[in-house]
N, C-alpha and C positions, 0 to 999 in steps of 0.2 A: 503491498500500500502506500503511494506516497502522501504525501503531507506538504503543503504550500505555505514555506515563510518569505515574508519579504527580504531579497537578495541583501548578503552581508551581514546578515543574522543569524545565519544555520548556525544549531550550535556544534564546534567541529572540535572532535576531539584532538584535533593541532592547536597547542598553545606556544607561544612564544615562552617559558619558559622550556618546553617538550623537543622544539630545536638546541638547543644550545647541553640540556640534559645530557639527551639522545645523540650529539653533534658531536664528532671529535676529526678535527680536520688532520690528513695522513699526504702524509706524500714520501717523496723521492726515497723509493724501497728500493737496495741493493740487496744483491747475491753476496754473502758471506761465507765462505768456507760451506759447511751443511747447512748453513744458518739461512735467515731471512732476515734484514734488519729497515727498519724504516724511520723518519719524518717525523713526530703525533704532537699535536698543539694540547697546549693543556687553558681552555679556556676562562674553568674555575682559580688556574693560577695567575689569571693577567695577562693571560692570551699566551704564555710560555711554548717553546719549541722544545722538545724533549729526540733522543736517539733511544729507541722499542726497538729487544732484540725478539724473534719469536720461539715458541717452545708452550708447555704445557702453561705455564704463564709467563704475561709479555714484562718481559725484562727492561725497567727502566736505566740506559745505560747512562744516560748523563743525568747528574741529579741538580736540584735546586737547592741555589738560584739561577746555574746557569740558563741560558737562552741560548738554540742555536738556528743565527738566522744572520746571516751577510748581509750590511747595509752597501758590497757594491750595485753601482747605480739604482741607489737608494729601494730599489723594488728585491735586489737580493734572491736566491736562490742557492744551491749547490753549495749549502753552510758547510757540509761533510761529508766524511768517506773513512773508510777501514784502512788500516794502518795491517800487513802484513797479513791479510786474508784474514782478518780481527781476531789471530792468535793472542790469545789471552783478553779480551774485550776492548783493544787497540785502535783508536779511531782520530781522528783531528777533527776540529769544529770550531766556528767560527763563531763566538760569541758577544750577542744584541750590545749590551750595555757597553762593552770596549772595546769592543770589535776585533778584538784579539783571536789570535788561534788558540789552542789550545790544545794538549796530546792528555788523552784517555786512556789508563791501563788497565787492569784489574785491580791496581794496591794504587789505586788513586788520579788526580788529573795535575796536570799542571803548564803554562806556558809558553809558547816557541817562539811568541814575538813582544816586540817593546810594545810598553802603555805608550800610546802615541795624543793623547787630551793633552794638548797646549797647558805649561806650566803656568799655574798662575789663574787657568780661566775654570774655576770648575764646573762640568757640566754643558761646557765646549762637548764639539761634538769633533769623534777620533779621526788624525789625520792620514790613517793608517788602514784599508776597512782589506781581507782578506775572502778570496772564495773561488771555486770550482778545482778545488783537489787535487792530484793525480801523482802515477809514482813517476820519480825521476827516474832518469838511467844508472844516476848514481846513487850505492848503499846510503842511508841515515839521512836522507833529505825526500819531501815532499816538493813537487811545483805547484802552483797557483799564482792567480792571479790577483794583481795585488794593485789599490786604484791609492794612490797616493795623490796626499790634499798640501805636502809641505811646502812646494813650490810658487811662483806667480800662478800658473794653473794648474789645475788638477790633469791627471795624466796616467793609464794603467801600464802596466805590462805583469810579464809573466817571470816568477823570482820564483826562486828555491830557498825553503824553511827548509832549517835543520833540526831535527828531531832529537837530536839529544840539550836542548832547552836554549844553547847558547845565545839567541839572536833577542831574547827573552831580557835582557840586559842593556843588549850589544845591536844597535839597530846595523851597525857596518859586518856583523855574518849572514844577515840576506844581501840572499846573490840575484840580483839583476840578470835575468838571461837570454831577454828580448831587450828590442831599441824599444823608446815609448813608443807609446802611441795615444791617441784623448779614451780610443778606448781599445780593448781587448776581448776575447773569450777564443772557447777552444783550446786548452791547451791537448798538445796527443804527441807524444813519442812512437818515434817505427820502432818494429817489433825487433830490428837488429839496434837499437839506442843509437843510430848514425845521424836519425835527422827530428826537426821538431816540428808540427806544422797550428797555425792557428789562425785568426783573422782577429782582421782590426778592421775602423772603420775614424773617421775624424770629421768634428761639425762641418758642415747642420746637416752629414744626415743622420737616419736610424739605420738599423740594424736594419729592416725592412727594405731600406730603401736601396742601398749601397753599399756591401763591403770587399775588402779584399784579401782571398786565401795565400799566407805564405807559408814556404818552407824553407828550413833553417837547416845548416850541416852543426850537429854538435860537435865540439871538439873535444879533447881528453878533460876538459873541466869540468863540462857540460855546457857549457857557454855558445850560444850561435855564432859562427861564423857570416857566412856567406849564405844570403838569401836572396830569395823569390820568388817572386809574385807569380802564383801559380792560375787564380782566377779573379771574379769581380770584376768590380769598379765602382765608381760614385753613382752610376744608373742599376745596378745588378746583383742582386741579393746572395750570400754565399753562408751557408749557416755547413753548422756539424762535419768538420773536416773526418774520417775515421779511417784508417789503417787496412787496407786489404790484404796487405805482404808489405816486403819491406822496401820494394821503392812504387808499387798503386796506392792513393789517394782517393779515394770514397765522398762526396760531397755533397751539396745539395744547392743546386742554384734554380731561380727564376728569372732565365735568360730568356725562353721563350712565354714567357706570361703566367706561369706556372714553377711551384718549387716543382721541381724533379730532380733524381738524382744522374751522377753523371761522375766517373771516373778518368781519372789522370796518371798515366806513366811517367814516373820523372824520368826515364831514360829515353822517350820518343815524345814527341811532337802529338799534337792536339789531346783532344779531350773527346772522352767518349760519352753515351747519350747510355743509360743502363735501364731506365725506363722513361717514355715520356708519356706521359695522360695530358691531356684537361682535367688534371687534379693535384690537389695538396698535397705534397709529403715532408708540410714545414708546419710553420705558424709562425708569430711576429714573433720575434725574442726579448722578450719582458724581460722574464726574470732567465740571468745567468746560468749556464749548465743545462737549459732544457734538450732534449733529445728525442729523437725521432725514427731510428732504423737502431739495429743494432747486425753486426758481421758476424755470421755464424764462424764454427770451426772448417766448416766444408767448403766455405766460401761462400755459402748461399746470404742475402739479408732478410729478415725478419724486419719488414717496412711496413707506417701507420700510413693512411693514404685513403683521399678519398673527398667532400669539398662542405655538407651541412653538417658533416664527423668525421672521426676516422677510425676504419676497420683494419686490421693485419694484415700483412698479404707476407707471403715468400717466396723475394725473387730472386731466379738464377740471371745473375749479372754478363754469363758470360750471352743468354739469349735471350731476355731482355722478358721470359713467360714470369707472369706474377698471379701466384695462385693465392685467392686469399679463403683464413683462414672462419670456418661458419660459425662463427660465436653470436650470442645476446649481448652482442657492448655496444652502445649508441656510440662509445667513443674510447680508445683504449689505445695506450701509448705505451712501446717494449720499457722497457725499465732494466732488464737480463735477461741473460738467453744460459740455459745448463743444461748439462746431459739429464735424464729421469734420473730421479734416486728414491727409494722411498719401496713403493708396492712393483713386484713382478714385473717385467713387461713394459714399465715405463720412459717414454716416448721424450727426445725433444722439449724443455718445459721453459715458457714464457711468465718469464713477473711481467704485470704487467700495475700503471695506475691506471685504474680504464670506469666509465660510467652503463648503467644501464636503468631502464627506466621500470626496477620494481625493487630493486636496492641501491642505486644510487652509486654515486660514490664510492672507492674504494682498491683495497690492491688485494689481488687474483694473480695465482696462476694457472695459468694455464697447458694444457696437455697438445700440443700442436697435432698431433698425429688422431687423435683418440676426442679433441676438439671438449676435456671433461676440461670443467673450472672449480677450480677451490681455492673460496674466498679465504685471505688471510690475513684482512680488516678492512673489517666497512666503515666507513665514514659518519656510519647513524649505527650506532647499537639497538635499539627500537625502531623499528620499520611499521610505522603505524598501518592500522586497517584499511586494506586496499581502498574497499571504499569511500575513503577521501583525498583520494589521489584522481587525478584530472589523467586525460590522454593528450596528451601530446601533439599537434600537428603540421607538420609541416605547406606553407599555402606563403605560395608566388601572388605579389599584389603585381598593377600597374600602377608606374609613376610617370614622373612628368618628362616627355619628352621621349618617351617609350621605351623609358628603363623599368628592368624586374626587380622589384626590392622584395628580399624572402623573411618571413617571419616566422614565430611556431608559435601556433593560436592554442591557450588550454582555456577550454569553455570551462563556465563552476559544474561543483563533481563534488554533489555528497550522499552517500544511498540515504534513498527512500528521502530524499529530500529536493522540493521545485520551486521557482520564484512565483510571484500571484499568475496566472493565470491573465494572458495578451501581454504582460510585461516582458519588456529584455533585458540584460541584465548590465548595472555597471560596468565600463574594461581598464583595465589599468595595463597602459603602455612599460614597457621595460626596455631602459636604452642601455648597454653595457658602455662599458669604458675600455679606454683604449686612448680614438675611437679604434684600432683593431684590432679589439676584441670579437666571439662570434661568441651566437646565444645556440645552445648543442640543445635538441632533447633530451631529457633523462631524465628520472627522479630529483624533483629539488620542493626541499620543505618550505620554505621561502615561497614561492608558485604556490603548492598547494597550503598554505595559511591560507592565499587569499581566497586561491577555488575551492576550497571546502566550506567557504564562510556565506557562498552565493557571489563571487567578487571574479572577473573574468581576468583573463592576463596576457596579453602578448606580450613575448618579449623577439623584437625588432631588430636583424640583421640589416641594418642603413649600409650606404655607399659612406664604404673604408671599412668594412668589413673583410676579417679576415675566413678564406675557404672555397676564398669561388672567383680567381685569382687577381692579378696584380689592378686586370685595368679596372677590377671593383673596388680593392681597394684606391685605384689612384681618383674614381673620381669624386673621392672627398678633397682630394688636391687644390690646395682656393680655394677651399669651397667649403669649410669644416663652418656651422651657425647658416648655413644656407641645403646644400645637398644633403645631408641627414636630419635638416630638418625637415623639408621635404619630404621624405621618404616615410618620414614618419605619424605624417599626418597622412601619406597614401593610406598607410596600411588600416588606419584607423577609418578611414574615407571607404578602402574596402569592407573593415568590416562592419559601419552601419550601413553600407549599404545591401550587403547581406545576410539584412537581419540578425546580423550575429548581437551587437553590442546597442547600447543607449544612447542615442547620438545625445543625448544631456547629461550624461555621468560619463562622461571620459575621463582620466587622469592619468599621468605620464611618472613614474619615477627613474631614476640612475644617479648611480655616485662616478665622481673623476669626470673622463670627458665624458659621461653619459649624464652627470649630474648639472655640463654645458649646454647638451642639446635640449636638458628638461627648463633649466632658463630657456634657453631661444625659443625651446618652440611656447613658453608661456607668455613670453612677451612680443613675437614675431607673429601672430596668431591667434582666434580662439578657436579652436578644436577643442580646448582641456579646460574643465570645471576647477582642476586644484593639479597643484606637482610636488614633486618631497626632491629636492637635490641632497644629496649623501655626499661631501664633501668636495662639492661643485664647483666649476669652474665661473666666474664670474665679468670680471674684468681681463679683456687681453695685456694690459698694457703693463698691470700690475704682477700679471704674472709673469709677464718677459721677464721683469724686474728682480722677481723673487723665486722662481722653481727650481729644483738642483738643477745639475749640468746635462743629468745622462737627458734630459727633455729643455734642456735651454733654448735649441736650435729649433725647436718641433714644428712651431709654428711657421716656421718661414716657407714648412712644406703644405700648411693646415690652411694659412689665411695669405701669408707674401712677406715679402722678404723685409725684415727690421732694420732700422726704422724708420728706410723710405713710404712703409706703409702705411705707416700708423693711424694716417686716416680709416683706412678700412680700418683696423682693431679697434679704431676706437665705434665703428659704423655696425662691427658686429657686434657687441660683448652687450651681452644683459644689462650690468648693469647700467648701461646710459638708456636703456627702452623700456623700466621699470612706468612709461608714462602708461606705456599701451599694455601694461599688466591689467590686470581685472580679476583676478579672481585668489583663492588662500592660496600660502605658497610654507609649505614647511624646509626648514636647511635644520642640516645634521653636519653635525661638522666634530674631528679629533682637537683639540689644542695641541699638536706635537707633529702635526699632518708637515714633512718638510714639501711633498710633493705641490700639493694644492694648500697652500700656508691660507691660515683660519681669515685673516685679513680680508682673504674673498668672500664669505659666506657673511660675513662680519658685515660688510658697507654695504651689500644685497640686501639683508636684516634692514639697516640704518635707511638704506632705499622705499621700501615696502612700507616701514612706519612714518617717513617723511609724506607717502603720499597716504598712508592712510587706510592700507591694506591688512586684512586681516593675514595674520604669521605667526610662526611662532621662529624660532629662534635655539639651536640647541649646539651645547659646548659640547664635548662629552674627554674630562681628566684622562691623561697618560695614554691617550688612544692615537695615529696614525694615523697611515694612511688605509684605510680600514678599521673597519673597529675588532679585535681579539676578544675583548675581556667578555667574562660571562656576560655581565650583573647588564652591561652598555647593549648587548646583541639585542637579548630582550629586551629594554628601555624602548633602545632603538625602532625594534618590530612593534609591542605596546603600542608607543607613540603615532607609528607608524599607519595601521589599524582605526586609532580614536582620530586623526587626523579624516581619512574619506568617511565615518562614519556624523562625524559633525560635519563635513560639508555635505554627504549625499543621504541628511535624516537616515540613519538605521541603527537600531540598538546592537552595540558590540558589548563582547564581550570582556574588554578592557574597562580600564580607569578613563576618563572624557581628559581631553586637552584643552590647554586652555590658550587659547589662540590671544594675538592685542594687537590693535591697528596703531597702537601709538610705538614706542622704545621698545627694542626687542628686547626680549628679556626670558629666561630658561624656564619651562614651564616643570 
C-alpha cells in the first residue's frame, strides 16, 4: 500500500548522524606482502587519517595524534607507502600538522625530514612538504616529491630521503635527485635502476592542460644526469609513466583528444599507441599519485577506462586487444595486482578502489579469472534499506548551440511513499567541483538523504567535466561562469519539460568550483528558488590574489589572462551581481580553507545582507577545503535540509534553520 505525503517530509531512515556513524573514508589500498593496507579516515577524531592493515581485526598502524595526509598541491594524495614490503610494519608517511615524513616500524616511529615551520612563526605553514613515496635504486632511502616553499617562489623536485633519520635535524641530508620544476609527479625508477621517469608542468598549465614526460639517466650516486623529454607539451597532457621493461616506458596521453595508452622504446624513435579509443584511460590529476593502470608480470596491462565511469579491462599491448572484466562496478581503479593467494586455484587478483550501486565506495579484491569480488573494506559500515535508495539513470539533455549535456537523475524514492497526487517533486541540482570533476552513478548517501525524503536530485556533468574527452573539458575554456551555468539551466529545463520536476521548486548546491556555479546560476538566471554554496568561489579578483600555488593561474584558462582580462573577471564574478539575486542562500565555509579562503563566502554574505536577502553564513572551525569532522558533517547536512524545508514549505525531521536579512551570522 502506498501512502501519500508531502515531498520533502517523508520519514526517511537515513539521518545526517547515520551518514557519519556508518561512513568511513577509505582509499590508497596497497598489497603489502600477504596483507592489504589502506588509508582510513576517522571523522570522530577530527577527520584524522591513519593506515590500517587487514586481518581478523583490522590493525591501526599509525596512532593518534598523527594524521596521514599530505599538503602537496594542497589537495595531497599518495601520503604513505610501505618500506621493505612492510616487514615489521615498516612504512613512511606524511603527517598533516607539520608535513614531516615519519618512519613507522613495529618498535615505534620517528621523523625522517626536518621541521620546516619558520622560526618564530608558530602556526605558520610548513615550508617543506612531501608525497608520492617510491623505492630508490639505493638501499636505505626512499624517493618522494618535495614541495619546497623556502625560496622566492615555490618549486618541486624529486628528493631522496634517508631512512636512518639523518635528515630529521639536517636538511642538507635530503638529496635533490632531479632539477626543479614548478610541479612534478610520478617518480618511476626503471627495473634495472639506470633511469628515472617523471612528469612536470609549469604555470599557467594545469596537469590536464599540458605536462612533459622526462627520462633521466641515474648515475652511481643516484642523481639524474642527462635528461630526455619523451612526450608531452603545453597542449598535451601526459600522465602515469610506468616501465614495461628496462627500456620501454608506458604512459597516458590525450594527444588524440582522449587520454589513451602509449609506449615509448628509449632505444627507438617514435611512440606506439597501445589502445586508441574514444574513451578516457585517466582523469584530471587533482591528487598526486593517482593511477589508472597496472603492468602485470606477463606484460599485459590491467587498466581502467570508460566515459560515464571506469570499467576494468585487460589489455594486450602487442595486439591492442582489450577485454573487459564482467564486474557489477560503476567505477573502479586498479590499486595493485598479485598472483592468487589463499584458496586453491585462485587466479590473478586485483585490488580496487571502486564504487557500485548497492554497497557504495570501498576497497575490493577481484579475482580476474572468475570475477569473484571480496569486499576488503566498505566506506559504509551499515547499508540503508534498499527501499530507501534511489535508482540513478544517466540522461542527456539538449544544451545551447547544439551541445549535449550529461547528467545523472535520481527521482525521489522511499518504499511505500509517494507525493500528493498530481504534484511534482522539488529537485536539487548537484554541481560538482573541479570544475573538471565528474558525477558518476553509484550509491551516495548524500543523494539518498534527499531522495528518501521526497526531494529529487540531478547530478550535472556540465561543460568542463571529465570523462567525455578533451573537447568536452575544453568547452569551459574561457567560459567559466557561462557554459557551466547554461548547461545546468539546460538540465533543469529538460527535467521540467519532461514532467519530472516542479519548476517552482528547483534548487542548486555545490562545493568549491561547484559553489561558484551555484552562485553564478543564482545571480545570472531566475531558474532556481534557492541555493547552497559550500566553500564556493564568489570573487575572482580576490581568488587570484589569495589562492594557493597549484591553482594560482588556473583562472587564465577558465576565464582569461590576468590582469589583461580584469574587466571580464569582474563581469563574471557573482559577488558583483547580487543585485540580480532574489532568493534565499546558504553559505557553508571552513575557516582554515587555503584553496578558497573564507573571505570569499564572507564577502558574499555581506552583499546579501546589504540587499536584505534571506541567508545564513556558517563558518566551521578547524575545517579546510571540505568538511572532515563528524559533528560538522552532521551539522552541514541538517542545515541544508532545514534550509530547503524553510524555502519550499515542508516539515523536516531536523532543527529549523535561522535565516537573516541583515548582517550574516552563524545560526
